N, C-alpha and C positions, 0 to 999 in steps of 0.2 A: 821364574817369570811366567812362564805360560801357566803354572799352576795358581799364579797369584791372578793372572788375567782370568782364569776359568773360575776362581772363587768369587771375584769381583761381578762377573758376568751371571754367574749364579746368585748373587746377593739379591735377597728380597727389595723390590721399589719401596721408598720411602712412603707412610703413610699420607693420604691428602691431609692437609692441615684444615683445622677446624675454622668456620665462617662463622663471625659474630658480628652482628647489625648493632651499632652505638647510635642512640637516640637522645639528644638533649644537649650535646655537646656542640654549642653554636658556632665556636671559634675553630673546631678540630685540634685545638691544642692538647686536651686530655685524650683523644684517639691518638694521636702522632706519639705522644709517649708511651700509650698502651703497646702499640705497634713495636716502639724500640724496645721495649721491654719484654715483650713475648713475641720475637720474631717468627715461631714456628706457629703463630695464630694469624688468621687472616680477618683483619678489623675493615670494618665498613660503616662510613658514618654519614650522616644527611644533616643539615641545617635549615631552619627557615630564613636564614639571612642569603643575601647575595654576595658576591664576589667584593663589591664597593662597600657595603655594611662590614663586611669582616674586615677589609683593608681600613677603614675607618677607626676600627678599635685594634688597632697596630698588631692584626695577625695574619698569618700566612693563610690564604684561602686554597693554597694548593700543596699540602704538605707532600714533600717529595715520597717519603717512605710510604705513602698510603698508595702511591701509583694508581691515582685517577679515582680512587674509591672514595672520593669525598663529593658529596650531591649537596648542591646549592637551591635556596628556593624552594624547599621541599615541605610540603604540609605534613606534619609527622601523622596526621591520622587517616591520610591519603597513603601511606606507605607500603600497605599490605596490597595497593592496586599498582603501584609503581615497580617493585623488585619482583621477581619470579615468585611465585607460591611454592613451598618447600624450599626455599634456596639458600637458607641460615640452619646453623647448628645451634646456635645460642642467640638470645638476646641479651642487651645490657641500655638501661635507662640510666643516665646522670642525671641527678638531681631534677627528677621529673617535675613540670609545672614550676619551678622556683625561678626559668631564665625571664619569663614573660612579665611584663610591665602590671603593675597593678592597675585596674581601671578606675578611671577617674570618678566613676559613679561609686566606688568603695572608699576613694580617698586612702585609706590605710590597709594594711595585710595583716592585721590584728584582730580581725573580725570573723565570726562564723561563716559569712558568706565567703570569704574568701577560701576556707577550709573546704566548703561545698564545690567551689569550682576547681580546684587542684584534685579533690579526690575524683571527680567526673573526669576530670582530662585523664588521669591515671587508667582509670576504670576502661575509656572510649580506647586510649593508647594501648593498654593490654587486648582488647577486644581485636582491634582490626590490624596487628601484627602477629597474632597468633597463627594465622594463617601461614607466615613465612618459614614456619618451623618445620622441620623433616618429621617430626613425633614428638613425644613426650622428651622435653629437654629443659635446660636451665636459663632460670631467668637472673642476671645479675643487676642490683641496684645500688648504686653508689648515692647514700642518704647521710645527715648528719645525724649523730647519737641524739638519744632522747633528751638526755640532760642539757646538751648543747642546743638542741632546735627550741628548748623552753626559752632560752637566752636570745633568742633571734627576732628581728622585728614581727616575724608572724608566730610568735610562740604561744600569743593568748587565742589564736584563731581556733586550736583544737584540731590540728592535722594529725593524723593517725593513720601514717601509709603503712606501716609494717601490719598492724590489725586490717586494715583495708585489702591489702593482698591475700590474707590470710582468708578473708571472707570471701574474695573472689575465686578461691579454689587454689591460690599456690600454695605450695608446700615449704616450708623454711626449712633449709639444711644448718647443720651444725658448722660447717666449714665452708670458708670461701674458696674459690678456684684462682682469682687473682686477688693481688695484693697492692695497696695504694701505694707501699713504701717503696717499691721497686722503680715509681715515677719521678723525675726530676720535679724540683718546686716550681719552674716555670710552665710543666705540662698541667699543673693545678691552678689555675686562673680562671674560673668558671664565669659565665655570666649569669648575675643573681639580679633579679628585679629590673633588667635592661640594661645593667651596668656592668663591664668587666671589672673584676676582683684583682687586680693587680697585686693586693696583699690579702690574704686571706683573714676575715674577721674572726675574731676568737670563737663564734660560733660554729665557722666552717672548717675549723682546724681539728676538728673530732669526726671528720667522716669517715664512716666504713663502708665495706663494701659487703652487701648483703646477698645472698643466693637462694633461689627460689626453684622448685620443680614444678613446672607446668605441662598442662595438656594441649591438645587443639582442639577439644570439644568446648560446646557453648558454655556461658558463663551463666550461671543462676543468680536471678535477683529478687527480692521480694515484690510481689504485687503493689505496693504503695510506690516503689522507685518504677516499676515498668509503666505504670499509669503517666509519669511525666516525662516519659522519654519517647523517642519516635518509635511507632509501632512496626516499622519496615526495617529497624536494625536487623543486621545479622548477627550471628555468634551470640544469640542471648536468649535465655529462656526464663522459665519461673522457677521459683525456688519450691514453692509448694503449690500444688493443685487442687482444685477441688474435683469430687467425683459426683458424678451425675447417674442416678439410676436407669439403667437401659440405655446409657449412651457413653459410648467408648471416647476416651480421652485423646488429646492429641500426643504423639509421641515426644520424647525428649528432644529430639531435632526436627519437630516441627517450627515453622515460624514463628515469632512471638506474637505477630497478629491472630494466627491461629489460635493459642493459648488464651489470649486475652478475651478473644469471642467465648471459648468456651467457661472462661471465669464469669463473664456476662451471663449466659445460659443460666450458670448455677445459681447467679443470683435473682434470677429473672423475676421471680414472686415477690422479693422485697422490692425490687425497682419499682413492678408495677404498683404494689401498694404505696410506695413514696411520689411517683410522679403520675398515678390514676387518679380519678376522681376520688375524694373522701370528704367525710362531714367536714364543715366549718369549725375551724380551732382544733382539730384532731390531726395533726400532723405527724406520720409515722417517724419514728427516729431511725437516723443513718448512722449512729455511732459506731456500732460493731460491724459495717457493712464491708469495709476493708480495715483491716488490723494494721496499726501503725506501731513500731518498735518504740520504746522509749531511748532516751538520748545514750545511757551507758552501752546499750545494744549494739552490736555490729551492723545490724541491719540500718541503724540512723545515719550510718556514715554517708550514706547516698541517698538520705530524706532531705527535704527542703528545710532549712533552719526557720525558726519561727521570725528570727530578725527581719524577715524579707516584707512580713505582713505590717511592722512597724514604719515601713518607709513608704512616702507618698510617692505619688507619680511624678511629681517635680524633682526628687530626689533620685528615682530610679524608673525612667518612662515605660520601660519593659525589663523584666527578668532575663531576657535573653542578651542584654548588654553587660551583664556580668560574666558572659561565657564567651567572652571573645580574647582571643589570645594574642599577643604579638611581641615581639622582643624590642623592635626599634619603632620610631615614629615614621622613618621613611623606608619602612621594611616593603618589600613588593606585595601588593595587593593577592598575588596568586598563592603565598605562602601563609594568608592569614588563616587562623584557626577559627571556627567558631562552631558550638555546640548547640543545635535547637531543642529548647524545652520550654513548656507551656509556663506562662506566668500565673501562679494560684491565686493572684489577686483578681484575675479576669474572671468572668463567665466562661463556662466550657462552651468549646468550639465545637458546634451543632453543623453537621453536614446535611443539607435538604435536597432531594431530589428536584430536578430540573422541572417546572410545570410542562404538562402535555401540550403541546400547541394543537388547535382545530384544524381539520383538515381543509386545505385552500381548494377552493371549485377551479380556480384557476390561477395561472401563475402571474405574481404581480409585476408591473413594469421594473425595468432595471432603473434605479434610482442611486445616485452617489450618495450613502448615509455614512455620516461620521462613526467609526467603531473603535473599541479600545485597543490599546496596543497589546494585551493579554487577556485572557479569561478572566472574569471577576471570581475573587475569592469567595469563600465561603464566609457564612455571618459568624458572628461571635454572639450567641444568645440574642438574638432581635438588634444586635448593634448591625446596622446596615452600612455605615459609612466608616471607612478605616484610612487613617491618615499615616502612610509609610514613614512621612518624617519624624511625626513625633511619637508615632505606635498609641493611637488614640482612637477610639470608636465611640460613634454616636450613633443614636437611633434615629435623628431625623437629619434631612439638609439644613436646616435653620441651625441646629447646635453646632453642626461641622462648620458652617458658615462663621459661627459666632467664635469657634476655635480658632479658625484660622484670621480672626480680627484680634487675637489674644496677644499676650505678651508672650507666652511660652512657644507658640507658632513661629513668631518674629523670630525670635531669640535661635532657634535650629534651623529657621531658613536663612539667616546670617551666616551660620556656621557652613551650610553646605552652599557654595556657588552652583553647584550644577542642578540645585533642586528645581528651578523655575523652568529651566528647559527638560527635566527627565520626562520619562514617560509614567512613573508613578503620579506626579503631579498632573499630566495630562489625562489620566485614567480617572482620577479623583475629581477634577472638574467635570469631565465628562457625566460621572456618576451624580453628581449635583444638577447640574443642568437638566439632565434625562428626568431625575425626580422632580425637579421644580416646574418643569414642562407638564407632565402629567398632572401635578397637583394645579397649575393654571386651567388647565383644561377641564379638570374635574370641577372646579369652583365656578368657570364659566357655564358649565352645563347646569348648574344648581341655580345661577342668578339670573335665567329668563323667564319672562313672562309676568314680571311686577313692576307697576309705574303707575302713572296717572296721564292716561291718554284719552279717556273716553270724554263724553261731551254729556252736558246735561241741556235739555231743551224744555222751554215751556211753551205751549201755543196757546193762543186765545182766539176765539170767534164767537160775535155776538147774533151771528145767523140772521141777521137782518138784511133785509132787502127792498130797495126802492125803486120804482119804474122799471121792475124786471132786471133792475141791475143787483148783483149781489156784492154784498160787503164783506171782504173777510181780512182781518187782522190777525196778525201773529207776533206775537214777542218771543225771542229766544235768547237764550244764554248758553254760553259755552265755555268749559274750561279744558286747559291743555298746558300741557308743559311749558309752553312758550308764550310768549306776548304779541299779537298781532293785532294791527287796527283791520285787517282784511279777512 
């Protein structure tokens, strides 16, 4: 007995379990099933839904076997800032992007724009969750088989998730570490297009577990894609960079903005020819200024589809409306996902420095002046007035007033009950009133000094005098703006 006790005391302590973060399991049913099948692994999950949302879908918001490792109302693109850095050994994406509702501007999920929004969601999800890994590790993805995906409602959209992950630097492995066959049927009831699939449709019955190896370095994207995303994004770099003679290029770990500045300097001469003075009728070509890959190329998976240029502003007021993600209509606002992108149909956003104010000889008297609630935004290529409600910009205050009297503006205003009392509307009206006051003052200064106010007079005297008396007579006629007998 003593020997057994000695051997038990000398036995090495069991190795710590692997920690896996699961994203995309909105009801925690899949993660709970994994935890039951693989008890030696510590699974953690986060959902965009609240406990009330999950309960309304007849699911358990607090699975007992997860022991409190289920986080609610969590924006998945902000998970990298909520969980501790280097706190997980592996990542797992469960049907990434398919749980969200189809935006009403799209109508259906069988369009190239739907593939574009799903590809960008996966790109940003991978970019923001990389920091949670301890080092080079595994990424597990649950995704339908290719033949089954073709028969799904989004089969005609052109989704190429596996090809996209390879393009983003993920190396696919031949064997999976986890198996879906070990899970009970009640664990495989995912949320797809905002609804819980109590019975798996045929195209989801062929789900598979894919395994990739990823690192924690920046994701390399082509220049056309980098020009459409926010330049301050972290863990993003350019796939190909230009060289400038005598100028040292930025490092691979340099911010995306610094790399974009370097590319602009490499094309400075071409840009100067394009936007500088040139002979009338001879516009330099910009065809090969930024090379874009054709559709079959993997680089095109993150490029803007041509479909967006065939959509009017009535159908799609702003391209960013397609890049909003939510699972339920009553989902908490804090967990709504939104990706900032430029609308390629609008002019380039040009930032201009503020004009230098002349020195004041003396301090002006303190007067209560109406101010904007927030600083004025930059102009969109001479578009001085911007309506945050409809995402429409106009060059003049008169055009904006006409827009606010139109049916499109009234339609959007009727949908938003908070618009009339919002700061955005107050700022817009402040800008319009300020511009109209300037215009009125300018017109008043131009309109002075003209009119009929002078008088015409005619005098007549015969110069005759009788008996030392002088006789003088005069006649006068006057014209003025008004009539008067006196």
